[in-house]
C-alpha positions in Angstrom: 167.5 81.7 223.3 168.5 80.6 226.7 167.3 77.5 228.7 165.5 79.7 231.4 164.2 82.1 229.0 162.5 79.1 227.0 161.0 77.6 230.6 159.6 81.7 231.2 157.3 81.3 227.3 156.1 77.6 228.0 155.1 79.0 231.6 153.4 82.0 230.0 151.4 80.1 227.2 150.3 77.3 229.6 149.1 79.4 231.8 145.2 78.8 231.9 143.9 82.3 231.2 146.3 83.1 228.9 145.5 79.9 226.9 141.8 81.0 226.5 142.2 84.6 225.6 144.6 83.3 222.9 142.4 81.1 221.9 139.5 83.7 221.6 141.7 85.3 219.9 142.6 83.3 217.2 139.0 82.1 216.8 138.1 85.9 216.3 140.7 86.7 213.9 139.3 83.9 211.4 135.6 83.7 212.3 134.9 87.5 212.1 135.6 87.6 208.5 133.5 84.9 207.7 130.5 86.0 210.0 130.8 89.2 208.1 131.0 87.6 204.6 127.6 86.0 205.5 126.1 88.8 206.6 126.6 90.3 203.5 125.7 87.3 201.5 122.3 86.9 203.1 121.6 91.0 203.1 119.3 91.3 200.1 120.2 93.1 197.0 118.4 96.3 196.4 118.1 98.3 192.9 119.5 101.7 192.1 119.5 102.5 189.0 122.6 104.7 188.1 124.1 106.5 185.5 127.6 106.9 186.2 129.9 109.3 184.1 133.6 109.4 184.3 135.8 111.0 181.4 139.2 110.9 183.1 139.9 106.7 183.4 143.3 106.9 182.2 144.0 103.0 182.7 142.0 99.6 182.7 142.3 99.2 186.8 139.7 102.6 186.5 141.1 103.7 190.1 138.8 106.7 189.8 135.4 104.6 190.6 136.7 102.0 192.7 135.5 103.9 195.7 131.9 104.4 194.4 131.7 100.6 193.6 133.1 99.4 196.7 130.1 101.4 198.3 127.5 99.9 195.8 128.8 96.9 196.3 129.3 97.0 200.3 125.5 98.2 200.1 124.4 95.5 197.8 122.9 98.2 195.7 122.5 96.1 191.9 121.5 97.8 188.9 118.1 96.5 187.0 119.4 93.4 185.5 120.2 92.2 189.1 124.0 92.6 189.0 126.5 94.8 190.9 128.0 97.6 189.1 131.7 97.2 187.3 133.8 99.8 187.6 135.3 98.7 184.5 132.3 98.6 182.2 129.3 100.1 183.9 130.0 103.8 182.9 129.7 106.3 180.2 132.8 108.0 179.3 136.4 106.6 177.9 137.4 103.1 177.7 140.9 102.8 177.5 142.5 100.1 175.6 145.9 98.2 175.4 147.9 99.4 172.9 147.0 102.9 173.0 143.8 102.0 171.4 140.5 103.6 173.2 136.7 103.8 173.1 134.2 105.9 174.1 130.4 105.7 175.5 128.8 108.6 175.7 125.6 110.5 175.2 126.6 112.4 171.6 124.3 110.0 169.8 121.5 110.5 171.7 118.1 112.1 170.5 115.5 113.9 173.0 113.4 110.7 173.4 116.4 108.3 173.7 117.3 110.9 176.7 114.1 111.0 178.1 113.8 107.3 178.1 117.2 106.8 179.7 116.2 109.1 182.8 112.8 108.1 182.9 114.6 104.5 183.4 117.2 105.6 186.1 117.2 106.9 189.4 119.9 109.1 190.1 123.1 110.5 188.0 126.4 110.7 189.2 129.4 113.0 187.5 132.5 111.6 188.6 135.0 113.4 186.1 134.8 115.4 183.3 138.4 116.7 183.4 139.2 113.8 180.2 142.2 112.3 179.2 145.6 113.9 176.9 147.7 112.1 175.1 150.9 112.4 178.0 148.2 110.8 180.7 147.5 107.9 178.0 151.1 107.0 177.6 151.0 108.8 173.6 153.2 111.2 172.1 155.0 112.3 174.9 157.6 113.8 172.8 154.7 116.1 171.3 152.5 119.0 172.9 149.9 117.4 175.3 146.3 117.2 173.3 143.3 116.3 174.5 141.8 113.0 173.5 138.5 113.4 175.0 136.9 115.2 177.9 134.8 118.2 179.0 131.0 118.7 179.4 129.3 119.0 175.7 125.3 120.2 174.6 123.8 116.2 174.6 125.7 116.0 178.2 124.1 119.0 179.8 120.8 117.6 177.9 120.9 114.3 180.0 121.7 116.5 183.0 118.8 119.2 182.4 116.1 115.6 181.7 117.2 114.5 185.3 116.2 117.5 186.8 113.2 118.2 184.8 112.1 114.8 186.1 113.3 115.7 189.7 115.7 112.6 190.2 119.0 113.0 192.4 121.9 114.5 191.0 125.3 114.0 192.2 128.9 115.9 190.6 132.1 116.1 191.6 135.3 118.5 191.0 136.2 118.9 186.9 132.9 119.8 186.1 133.1 123.5 185.7 136.8 123.8 184.5 138.4 123.2 180.9 138.3 121.6 178.8 134.4 122.5 179.0 134.1 125.8 177.0 132.9 128.8 178.8 129.4 129.1 177.2 128.7 125.5 178.6 130.2 126.3 182.1 127.6 129.4 182.1 124.8 126.9 181.2 126.0 124.5 184.1 126.4 127.1 186.6 123.2 128.9 185.9 121.2 125.8 186.2 122.6 124.1 189.5 123.8 127.3 191.3 126.9 127.2 191.6 129.2 129.4 190.6 133.1 128.5 190.2 135.6 130.7 191.0 138.4 129.8 188.3 140.7 128.3 191.2 141.6 125.0 191.4 144.1 123.7 194.1 145.7 120.9 195.4 148.1 119.6 198.4 151.4 118.0 197.6 153.2 115.9 200.2 156.6 118.0 199.3 156.9 120.9 197.0 160.6 119.9 196.3 160.8 120.2 192.5 163.8 118.0 192.4 162.8 115.2 194.9 159.4 114.5 194.5 157.5 112.8 191.7 153.8 113.6 192.7 154.7 117.4 191.3 153.6 118.0 188.0 156.4 120.1 185.8 153.5 122.7 184.5 153.7 123.8 188.5 157.3 124.6 188.3 157.0 126.0 185.1 154.0 128.0 185.7 155.4 129.8 188.3 158.5 130.8 186.6 156.8 132.2 183.9 154.4 134.2 185.9 157.3 135.2 188.8 160.7 134.7 186.9 162.2 133.7 190.3 163.8 130.4 191.3 161.6 128.0 192.8 162.0 128.2 196.6 160.0 125.9 198.3 160.7 122.7 199.5 158.2 121.7 202.5 154.5 120.6 202.1 151.4 122.7 200.9 148.9 123.7 198.7 149.3 124.9 194.7 146.3 127.0 193.6 146.2 127.9 190.1 143.5 129.9 188.1 144.3 130.1 184.1 147.8 131.8 183.9 148.0 132.7 187.8 149.5 130.6 190.6 150.1 130.6 194.3 151.5 128.6 196.7 151.4 128.1 200.1 154.0 126.6 201.8 153.8 124.8 205.4 155.5 126.9 207.8 156.1 129.8 205.8 152.6 130.6 205.1 150.5 127.3 206.6 150.0 126.5 210.0 148.1 123.2 208.8 149.9 121.7 205.8 146.4 120.3 204.1 143.3 121.9 203.6 140.6 121.0 206.6 137.2 120.0 205.8 135.3 120.9 208.6 131.6 119.8 209.2 128.7 121.5 211.3 127.5 119.1 213.9 124.1 119.0 212.3 125.5 117.9 209.3 128.1 115.8 211.0 125.4 114.0 212.9 123.0 113.4 209.9 125.9 112.1 207.0 128.1 110.4 209.7 130.6 113.0 208.9 133.5 114.1 211.3 134.0 117.2 212.4 136.9 117.7 210.8 139.6 115.7 208.4 142.5 117.1 206.3 141.9 116.8 202.4 145.3 115.8 200.2 144.0 115.9 196.9 142.6 118.4 194.0 139.7 120.5 195.1 137.8 123.5 193.7 136.9 127.3 194.8 133.2 127.6 194.1 130.3 129.6 195.9 126.3 129.4 195.4 125.4 132.9 196.0 122.3 133.2 194.0 120.6 129.9 194.7 119.6 128.6 198.1 122.1 125.9 198.4 123.3 124.5 201.8 126.8 124.2 202.6 127.1 121.0 204.3 131.1 120.8 204.9 133.4 123.9 204.4 137.0 123.9 203.2 139.2 125.8 205.5 142.7 126.8 204.5 144.3 127.4 208.0 146.9 130.4 207.1 149.2 132.6 209.3 149.5 136.3 208.8 151.7 135.9 205.7 149.7 133.2 204.0 146.2 135.4 204.7 148.4 138.4 202.9 149.2 136.1 200.2 145.2 135.1 199.7 143.6 138.8 199.7 146.3 139.6 197.1 144.6 137.0 194.7 141.2 137.3 196.0 141.2 133.9 196.7 139.0 132.8 200.1 140.5 131.1 203.3 137.0 129.6 203.5 134.6 127.8 200.7 132.4 125.4 200.5 133.1 121.7 200.5 130.0 120.0 199.6 127.0 121.9 198.9 123.1 120.2 198.4 119.9 121.7 197.0 118.4 122.9 199.9 114.9 123.2 198.6 114.2 119.1 197.9 112.5 120.4 195.0 115.9 119.6 192.4 117.6 116.8 194.4 121.5 117.7 193.7 124.8 117.9 195.7 128.2 119.4 194.1 131.1 117.7 196.1 134.4 120.5 195.4 136.9 117.9 195.1 137.9 114.5 193.9 136.3 112.9 196.4 136.1 109.8 194.8 139.4 108.9 193.6 140.8 106.9 196.9 142.9 103.8 196.8 140.6 101.5 198.2 141.1 97.8 197.7 138.1 96.6 196.1 138.0 92.7 197.9 137.0 94.2 201.1 133.3 95.5 200.4 132.3 92.0 200.9 132.5 92.3 204.5 129.6 93.6 206.2 130.6 96.1 208.9 134.2 96.4 208.0 133.9 100.3 208.5 134.0 99.1 212.3 137.7 98.8 211.6 138.5 101.0 209.3 141.4 103.1 211.8 143.9 99.6 210.9 143.1 100.4 206.8 144.7 103.3 206.7 147.9 105.4 208.4 147.0 107.9 210.2 149.4 109.9 210.4 150.3 109.7 206.4 148.6 113.2 205.4 148.8 112.0 201.9 147.2 108.5 202.7 143.4 109.3 200.5 142.2 105.9 202.1 141.6 107.7 205.8 139.8 110.1 203.9 137.6 107.4 202.2 136.7 105.1 205.3 136.1 108.4 207.4 133.9 111.1 204.8 133.3 109.8 201.5 132.3 106.1 202.3 129.6 107.7 205.7 128.4 110.2 202.9 128.1 108.5 200.1 126.2 105.8 202.2 124.0 108.0 203.6 122.7 110.1 200.2 122.0 106.6 198.9 120.4 105.0 201.7 118.2 108.4 202.0 117.3 108.1 198.2 116.5 104.2 198.1 114.3 105.0 200.6 112.3 107.8 199.0 112.1 105.9 196.4 110.8 103.2 198.3 107.8 105.3 200.1 
């Protein structure tokens, strides 16, 4: 660095105004987190007894519950013993262990009285994932056919769900409730109880459909396409994969899609009520559902933004290009929400939950230009949606 440049720098940083500005920036950077933490600590805890069910935990980190537990901790919601919820222990479902072992904690041994008592002592039920865990998910028998270790909705799960409904307790449920390995008769019972019809179609956005260059694209997608159409895999750009039993439809960005990922749109009234954006891209698993025979309110809706070729492809398979993303039971008699996506599975950083008001800085916590970055969905959509629902429920319980 030349002497002239050094002198210029020295003159700049010694100017009174610049010194003051830098001093305030320095104070803000270090004092703001301390203030936000103290504000969080001084905020009173609020008891909210939640029965959480997650049958798809493939490792001890339990990414599936980090988003929900982040919100519970940030909002100071605690269980009846006064402790914050832990994503590694405070749920019913599959518990992986090191060395290929696992344990299960569920409702299989509960009789009707135990179920009634459980529901009576709880405030709400959150069914985050029923899909389950397979041997290949758990790193077991990779050289053998993939088999189910644990998962699917069963009769005692249905009894718990029914009891929550009978006692007019809030029920939250997500994608995979109706999908296999849940059997057809159980799925029919669930659909009848909740007034939600699953079309059989599930889908997901992929950053790249290039089967040779993108690790996230499952081999079974390519294999199913070959089995169905018997032709070379022609896709290389980003796009959406739609699957129904042995049927598959690929929507490629540019070829079929005007927007590369599904768009979640929310009408103004609902957006204001829940603090949601009018539009946001959704880059993960979703299912296509409807509610034709029940007065369920649509909070948000998915749009597959297709061109003429994409629209024709969807029509050939009777797939709608618009369908519910969030449903709410609108009569108020049986409080219930269905999220038609894997909404709670987001890579949020747990340690940030102890800073009150951190959502005001959310734009610094994700890459807005990366469609695949699910942290944007967490901060802009999932966090305000779940926070609003839970706060409304606490207010209702305390009336």
